[in-house]
TIRO-2110 file (N, C-alpha, C; in Angstrom, 1 decimal):
// TIRO-2110
17.4, 28.3, -30.3, N, 1, A
16.8, 27.0, -30.4, CA, 1, A
16.5, 26.5, -29.0, C, 1, A
15.3, 26.0, -28.8, N, 2, A
14.9, 25.5, -27.5, CA, 2, A
15.5, 24.1, -27.2, C, 2, A
15.6, 23.7, -26.0, N, 3, A
16.0, 22.4, -25.6, CA, 3, A
15.0, 21.3, -25.7, C, 3, A
13.8, 21.7, -25.8, N, 4, A
12.7, 20.7, -26.0, CA, 4, A
11.3, 21.4, -26.1, C, 4, A
10.3, 20.7, -26.0, N, 5, A
8.9, 21.1, -26.2, CA, 5, A
8.1, 20.6, -25.0, C, 5, A
7.1, 21.4, -24.6, N, 6, A
6.2, 21.0, -23.5, CA, 6, A
4.8, 21.5, -23.8, C, 6, A
3.8, 20.8, -23.4, N, 7, A
2.4, 21.3, -23.5, CA, 7, A
2.2, 22.4, -22.5, C, 7, A
1.3, 23.3, -22.8, N, 8, A
0.9, 24.3, -21.8, CA, 8, A
0.3, 23.7, -20.6, C, 8, A
-0.3, 22.5, -20.7, N, 9, A
-0.9, 21.8, -19.6, CA, 9, A
0.2, 21.4, -18.6, C, 9, A
1.3, 20.9, -19.2, N, 10, A
2.4, 20.5, -18.3, CA, 10, A
3.1, 21.7, -17.6, C, 10, A
3.1, 22.8, -18.3, N, 11, A
3.6, 24.1, -17.7, CA, 11, A
2.8, 24.4, -16.5, C, 11, A
1.5, 24.3, -16.7, N, 12, A
0.5, 24.6, -15.6, CA, 12, A
0.8, 23.6, -14.4, C, 12, A
1.0, 22.4, -14.7, N, 13, A
1.3, 21.4, -13.6, CA, 13, A
2.6, 21.7, -12.9, C, 13, A
3.6, 22.1, -13.6, N, 14, A
4.9, 22.5, -12.9, CA, 14, A
4.7, 23.7, -12.0, C, 14, A
4.0, 24.7, -12.6, N, 15, A
3.8, 26.0, -11.8, CA, 15, A
2.9, 25.6, -10.5, C, 15, A
2.0, 24.8, -10.7, N, 16, A
1.1, 24.4, -9.6, CA, 16, A
2.0, 23.7, -8.5, C, 16, A
2.8, 22.8, -8.9, N, 17, A
3.6, 22.0, -7.9, CA, 17, A
4.6, 23.0, -7.2, C, 17, A
5.2, 23.8, -8.0, N, 18, A
6.2, 24.7, -7.4, CA, 18, A
5.6, 25.8, -6.4, C, 18, A
4.4, 26.2, -6.8, N, 19, A
3.6, 27.1, -5.9, CA, 19, A
3.2, 26.4, -4.6, C, 19, A
2.8, 25.2, -4.7, N, 20, A
2.4, 24.4, -3.5, CA, 20, A
3.7, 24.2, -2.6, C, 20, A
4.8, 24.2, -3.2, N, 21, A
6.1, 24.0, -2.4, CA, 21, A
6.6, 25.3, -1.9, C, 21, A
5.8, 26.4, -2.1, N, 22, A
6.2, 27.7, -1.5, CA, 22, A
6.9, 28.6, -2.5, C, 22, A
7.1, 28.3, -3.7, N, 23, A
7.7, 29.2, -4.7, CA, 23, A
6.9, 30.4, -5.0, C, 23, A
7.6, 31.5, -5.2, N, 24, A
6.9, 32.7, -5.6, CA, 24, A
6.8, 32.8, -7.1, C, 24, A
5.9, 33.6, -7.7, N, 25, A
5.8, 33.7, -9.1, CA, 25, A
7.1, 34.1, -9.8, C, 25, A
7.9, 34.9, -9.1, N, 26, A
9.2, 35.4, -9.7, CA, 26, A
10.2, 34.2, -9.7, C, 26, A
10.2, 33.5, -8.6, N, 27, A
11.1, 32.3, -8.5, CA, 27, A
10.8, 31.3, -9.6, C, 27, A
9.5, 31.0, -9.7, N, 28, A
9.0, 30.0, -10.7, CA, 28, A
9.3, 30.4, -12.1, C, 28, A
9.1, 31.7, -12.4, N, 29, A
9.4, 32.2, -13.8, CA, 29, A
10.9, 32.1, -14.0, C, 29, A
11.7, 32.5, -13.1, N, 30, A
13.1, 32.4, -13.3, CA, 30, A
13.6, 30.9, -13.5, C, 30, A
13.1, 30.0, -12.7, N, 31, A
13.5, 28.6, -12.9, CA, 31, A
13.0, 28.1, -14.2, C, 31, A
11.8, 28.4, -14.6, N, 32, A
11.3, 28.0, -15.9, CA, 32, A
12.1, 28.5, -17.0, C, 32, A
12.5, 29.8, -17.0, N, 33, A
13.2, 30.3, -18.1, CA, 33, A
14.5, 29.7, -18.4, C, 33, A
15.1, 29.1, -17.4, N, 34, A
16.4, 28.4, -17.5, CA, 34, A
16.2, 27.2, -18.4, C, 34, A
15.1, 26.6, -18.3, N, 35, A
14.8, 25.3, -19.0, CA, 35, A
14.8, 25.5, -20.6, C, 35, A
14.5, 26.7, -21.0, N, 36, A
14.4, 27.1, -22.4, CA, 36, A
13.6, 26.0, -23.2, C, 36, A
12.4, 25.8, -22.8, N, 37, A
11.5, 24.9, -23.5, CA, 37, A
10.4, 25.7, -24.3, C, 37, A
10.2, 25.1, -25.5, N, 38, A
9.1, 25.7, -26.3, CA, 38, A
7.8, 25.2, -25.8, C, 38, A
6.8, 26.1, -25.6, N, 39, A
5.5, 25.8, -25.0, CA, 39, A
4.5, 25.7, -26.2, C, 39, A
3.9, 24.5, -26.2, N, 40, A
2.9, 24.2, -27.3, CA, 40, A
1.5, 24.4, -26.6, C, 40, A
0.6, 25.2, -27.3, N, 41, A
-0.7, 25.4, -26.8, CA, 41, A
-1.5, 24.1, -26.8, C, 41, A
-2.3, 23.9, -25.8, N, 42, A
-3.2, 22.8, -25.7, CA, 42, A
-4.5, 23.2, -26.3, C, 42, A
-4.6, 23.0, -27.6, N, 43, A
-5.8, 23.4, -28.3, CA, 43, A
-6.8, 22.2, -28.4, C, 43, A
-7.9, 22.4, -29.2, N, 44, A
-8.9, 21.4, -29.2, CA, 44, A
-8.5, 20.1, -29.8, C, 44, A
-7.7, 20.1, -30.8, N, 45, A
-7.2, 18.9, -31.4, CA, 45, A
-6.3, 18.1, -30.4, C, 45, A
-5.4, 18.8, -29.7, N, 46, A
-4.6, 18.2, -28.7, CA, 46, A
-5.4, 17.7, -27.5, C, 46, A
-6.4, 18.4, -27.1, N, 47, A
-7.3, 18.0, -26.1, CA, 47, A
-8.0, 16.7, -26.5, C, 47, A
-8.4, 16.6, -27.7, N, 48, A
-9.1, 15.4, -28.2, CA, 48, A
-8.2, 14.2, -28.2, C, 48, A
-6.9, 14.4, -28.6, N, 49, A
-6.0, 13.3, -28.6, CA, 49, A
-5.6, 12.9, -27.3, C, 49, A
-5.4, 13.8, -26.3, N, 50, A
-5.1, 13.4, -24.9, CA, 50, A
-6.3, 12.7, -24.3, C, 50, A
-7.5, 13.2, -24.6, N, 51, A
-8.7, 12.5, -24.1, CA, 51, A
-8.9, 11.1, -24.5, C, 51, A
-8.6, 10.8, -25.8, N, 52, A
-8.7, 9.5, -26.3, CA, 52, A
-7.7, 8.5, -25.7, C, 52, A
-6.5, 9.1, -25.2, N, 53, A
-5.5, 8.2, -24.6, CA, 53, A
-6.0, 7.6, -23.3, C, 53, A
-7.0, 8.1, -22.7, N, 54, A
-7.5, 7.6, -21.4, CA, 54, A
-7.8, 6.1, -21.5, C, 54, A
-8.3, 5.6, -22.6, N, 55, A
-8.6, 4.2, -22.7, CA, 55, A
-7.3, 3.3, -22.6, C, 55, A
-6.2, 3.9, -23.1, N, 56, A
-5.0, 3.1, -23.1, CA, 56, A
-4.1, 3.3, -21.9, C, 56, A
-4.4, 4.3, -21.1, N, 57, A
-3.6, 4.7, -20.0, CA, 57, A
-4.3, 4.6, -18.6, C, 57, A
-5.6, 4.3, -18.6, N, 58, A
-6.4, 4.3, -17.4, CA, 58, A
-5.8, 3.3, -16.3, C, 58, A
-5.4, 2.1, -16.8, N, 59, A
-4.9, 1.1, -15.9, CA, 59, A
-3.7, 1.5, -15.1, C, 59, A
-3.0, 2.5, -15.6, N, 60, A
-1.8, 3.0, -14.9, CA, 60, A
-2.0, 4.3, -14.2, C, 60, A
-3.3, 4.8, -14.3, N, 61, A
-3.7, 6.0, -13.5, CA, 61, A
-3.0, 7.3, -14.0, C, 61, A
-2.7, 7.4, -15.3, N, 62, A
-2.1, 8.6, -15.8, CA, 62, A
-3.1, 9.8, -15.7, C, 62, A
-2.5, 11.0, -15.4, N, 63, A
-3.3, 12.2, -15.3, CA, 63, A
-3.5, 12.8, -16.7, C, 63, A
-4.3, 13.9, -16.7, N, 64, A
-4.5, 14.6, -17.9, CA, 64, A
-3.2, 15.2, -18.4, C, 64, A
-2.4, 15.7, -17.5, N, 65, A
-1.1, 16.3, -17.9, CA, 65, A
-0.2, 15.2, -18.5, C, 65, A
-0.2, 14.0, -17.9, N, 66, A
0.5, 12.9, -18.5, CA, 66, A
0.1, 12.6, -19.9, C, 66, A
-1.2, 12.6, -20.1, N, 67, A
-1.7, 12.3, -21.4, CA, 67, A
-1.5, 13.4, -22.4, C, 67, A
-1.5, 14.6, -21.9, N, 68, A
-1.2, 15.8, -22.8, CA, 68, A
0.3, 15.7, -23.3, C, 68, A
1.2, 15.3, -22.4, N, 69, A
2.5, 15.1, -22.7, CA, 69, A
2.7, 14.0, -23.8, C, 69, A
2.1, 12.9, -23.5, N, 70, A
2.2, 11.8, -24.5, CA, 70, A
1.5, 12.1, -25.8, C, 70, A
0.4, 12.7, -25.8, N, 71, A
-0.3, 13.0, -27.1, CA, 71, A
0.6, 14.0, -27.9, C, 71, A
1.2, 14.9, -27.2, N, 72, A
2.1, 15.9, -27.9, CA, 72, A
3.3, 15.2, -28.5, C, 72, A
3.9, 14.3, -27.7, N, 73, A
5.0, 13.5, -28.2, CA, 73, A
4.7, 12.7, -29.4, C, 73, A
3.5, 12.0, -29.4, N, 74, A
3.1, 11.2, -30.5, CA, 74, A
2.9, 12.1, -31.7, C, 74, A
2.2, 13.3, -31.6, N, 75, A
2.0, 14.2, -32.7, CA, 75, A
3.3, 14.7, -33.3, C, 75, A
4.2, 15.1, -32.5, N, 76, A
5.5, 15.6, -33.0, CA, 76, A
6.5, 14.6, -33.4, C, 76, A
6.3, 13.3, -33.0, N, 77, A
7.2, 12.3, -33.3, CA, 77, A
8.5, 12.4, -32.6, C, 77, A
8.4, 12.8, -31.3, N, 78, A
9.6, 12.9, -30.4, CA, 78, A
9.4, 12.1, -29.2, C, 78, A
10.5, 11.8, -28.5, N, 79, A
10.4, 11.0, -27.3, CA, 79, A
9.6, 11.8, -26.2, C, 79, A
8.9, 11.0, -25.3, N, 80, A
8.3, 11.6, -24.2, CA, 80, A
9.2, 11.3, -23.0, C, 80, A
9.5, 12.4, -22.2, N, 81, A
10.4, 12.3, -21.1, CA, 81, A
9.6, 12.4, -19.8, C, 81, A
9.9, 11.4, -18.9, N, 82, A
9.1, 11.3, -17.6, CA, 82, A
10.0, 10.8, -16.5, C, 82, A
9.6, 11.0, -15.3, N, 83, A
10.2, 10.3, -14.2, CA, 83, A
9.3, 9.1, -13.7, C, 83, A
8.2, 8.9, -14.4, N, 84, A
7.3, 7.8, -14.0, CA, 84, A
7.6, 6.6, -14.8, C, 84, A
8.1, 5.6, -14.1, N, 85, A
8.5, 4.3, -14.8, CA, 85, A
7.3, 3.6, -15.4, C, 85, A
6.1, 3.8, -14.8, N, 86, A
4.9, 3.1, -15.3, CA, 86, A
4.7, 3.4, -16.8, C, 86, A
5.1, 4.6, -17.3, N, 87, A
4.9, 4.9, -18.7, CA, 87, A
5.6, 3.8, -19.6, C, 87, A
6.6, 3.1, -19.2, N, 88, A
7.3, 2.2, -20.0, CA, 88, A
6.4, 1.0, -20.3, C, 88, A
5.3, 0.8, -19.5, N, 89, A
4.4, -0.3, -19.7, CA, 89, A
3.3, 0.0, -20.8, C, 89, A
3.4, 1.2, -21.3, N, 90, A
2.4, 1.6, -22.3, CA, 90, A
2.7, 1.1, -23.7, C, 90, A
1.7, 0.8, -24.4, N, 91, A
1.8, 0.4, -25.8, CA, 91, A
1.4, 1.5, -26.7, C, 91, A
2.3, 2.5, -26.9, N, 92, A
2.0, 3.7, -27.7, CA, 92, A
3.1, 3.9, -28.7, C, 92, A
2.7, 4.5, -29.8, N, 93, A
3.8, 4.7, -30.9, CA, 93, A
4.7, 5.9, -30.5, C, 93, A
5.3, 5.8, -29.4, N, 94, A
6.2, 6.9, -28.9, CA, 94, A
7.3, 6.3, -28.1, C, 94, A
8.5, 6.8, -28.2, N, 95, A
9.6, 6.4, -27.3, CA, 95, A
9.4, 7.1, -25.9, C, 95, A
9.6, 6.3, -24.9, N, 96, A
9.5, 6.8, -23.5, CA, 96, A
10.9, 6.8, -22.9, C, 96, A
11.3, 8.0, -22.4, N, 97, A
12.6, 8.1, -21.8, CA, 97, A
12.4, 8.5, -20.3, C, 97, A
12.9, 7.5, -19.5, N, 98, A
12.7, 7.7, -18.0, CA, 98, A
14.0, 8.4, -17.5, C, 98, A
13.8, 9.5, -16.8, N, 99, A
15.0, 10.3, -16.4, CA, 99, A
15.6, 9.9, -15.0, C, 99, A
14.9, 9.1, -14.3, N, 100, A
15.5, 8.6, -13.0, CA, 100, A
15.1, 7.2, -12.7, C, 100, A
END
């Protein structure tokens, strides 16, 4: 059983940031595997949902990856976990959990 769920867009964002910080593919894969997260494909329906969220999130400057995370959380009916306190200002049908 996985510890949580993440959009493939968010996986790409994590890999990008760790690569820019100098991580090798092997290091990143090893770090990611420890998290034991289920990866959800960012398909057409999820892309549409994330795209529609721009009207409700633009004022806070949320990225596509942020909106992918939120759209998936809304779809699955689970909390969205973030380190970005600005998400708590959103009026969306999803619980926001700030981790720091």
